[in-house]
C-alpha positions in Angstrom: 37.5 65.9 -24.4 38.8 62.7 -22.8 37.1 59.5 -23.4 38.2 56.8 -21.4 37.4 53.0 -22.6 35.7 50.9 -20.1 37.1 47.7 -21.8 39.5 45.2 -20.2 40.5 43.9 -16.6 41.3 46.1 -13.7 44.4 45.3 -11.5 42.1 44.0 -8.7 40.5 41.6 -11.1 43.5 40.2 -12.6 45.2 39.7 -9.0 42.0 37.7 -7.8 42.3 35.4 -10.9 46.2 34.9 -10.2 45.1 33.9 -6.6 42.7 31.4 -7.4 44.9 30.0 -10.0 47.6 29.7 -7.2 45.2 28.1 -4.8 44.3 25.6 -7.4 47.7 24.6 -8.0 48.7 24.4 -4.0 45.7 21.7 -3.8 46.8 19.9 -6.8 50.3 19.5 -6.5 50.1 17.2 -3.4 47.4 15.4 -4.8 49.5 14.6 -7.9 52.4 13.6 -5.8 50.3 10.9 -3.5 49.0 9.4 -7.2 52.4 9.4 -8.3 53.9 7.6 -5.4 50.9 5.2 -5.2 51.6 4.3 -8.8 55.2 3.9 -8.3 54.7 1.7 -5.2 52.1 -0.3 -7.2 54.6 -0.9 -10.1 57.4 -2.0 -7.5 54.9 -4.4 -5.9 54.2 -5.9 -9.0 58.0 -6.4 -9.5 58.5 -8.0 -6.3 55.6 -10.2 -6.9 57.3 -11.4 -9.9 60.6 -11.9 -8.1 58.7 -13.8 -5.4 56.9 -16.2 -7.9 59.8 -16.8 -9.6 62.0 -17.5 -6.7 59.2 -20.0 -5.6 59.4 -21.6 -8.8 63.2 -21.7 -8.6 62.7 -23.3 -5.4 60.4 -26.1 -6.4 62.8 -27.1 -9.5 65.9 -27.0 -7.8 65.4 -28.2 -4.4 67.4 -25.1 -3.0 66.2 -22.8 -0.3 68.0 -19.7 -1.6 68.6 -17.7 -4.7 70.6 -14.6 -6.1 68.0 -12.5 -8.0 70.9 -12.2 -11.0 70.2 -16.0 -11.2 66.2 -15.2 -12.0 66.6 -12.1 -14.2 68.1 -12.4 -17.6 67.5 -13.3 -21.3 68.9 -17.0 -21.0 66.1 -19.8 -21.5 66.9 -20.8 -17.8 66.1 -17.4 -16.2 62.7 -16.9 -14.8 62.1 -13.3 -15.5 63.4 -11.4 -18.5 63.8 -8.0 -17.3 62.8 -6.1 -14.2 61.9 -2.5 -15.0 62.9 0.0 -12.4 60.4 2.8 -11.9 61.8 5.0 -9.0 65.4 4.2 -9.2 64.7 1.3 -6.4 66.8 -1.6 -5.6 65.8 -5.2 -5.1 67.3 -7.8 -2.6 70.3 -9.6 -4.0 69.5 -12.7 -2.2 65.9 -14.5 -1.8 65.4 -17.3 0.6 62.3 -19.5 0.9 59.3 -18.3 2.9 60.7 -14.9 3.5 59.3 -11.7 1.8 61.0 -9.7 -0.9 62.0 -6.0 -0.3 62.7 -3.2 -2.6 64.7 -0.2 -0.8 65.1 3.4 -2.0 61.7 3.9 -4.0 62.0 7.3 -5.3 64.9 7.6 -2.7 62.8 7.5 0.5 60.4 4.6 0.7 60.7 1.1 1.0 57.9 -1.7 -0.1 57.8 -5.3 1.2 55.9 -8.1 -0.6 55.0 -11.6 1.1 52.6 -14.2 -0.7 
């Protein structure tokens, strides 16, 4: 006499659970990537805003119409920004001119963000 246990899950039930988890992951990953890109763009825009504001301050104080971004960033007391934290391996323009937008290139290797005040 064989006694069969009815405890546990069948193969079909386990496969259905795996498919549902796969579908949820397929929907969540693109949403996560979109939120991450938006967050990076906002951080880069904030960096660009700081560069633009410091350049404007430099233009007012010196009377010049162009400046290198390296002259604005540093730990000396004459610099306007202590450090620019990169968030997605972006690069910022090296030369800034008065009344022109500031641009960051190569955000996450593919996007460009421009800020103008």
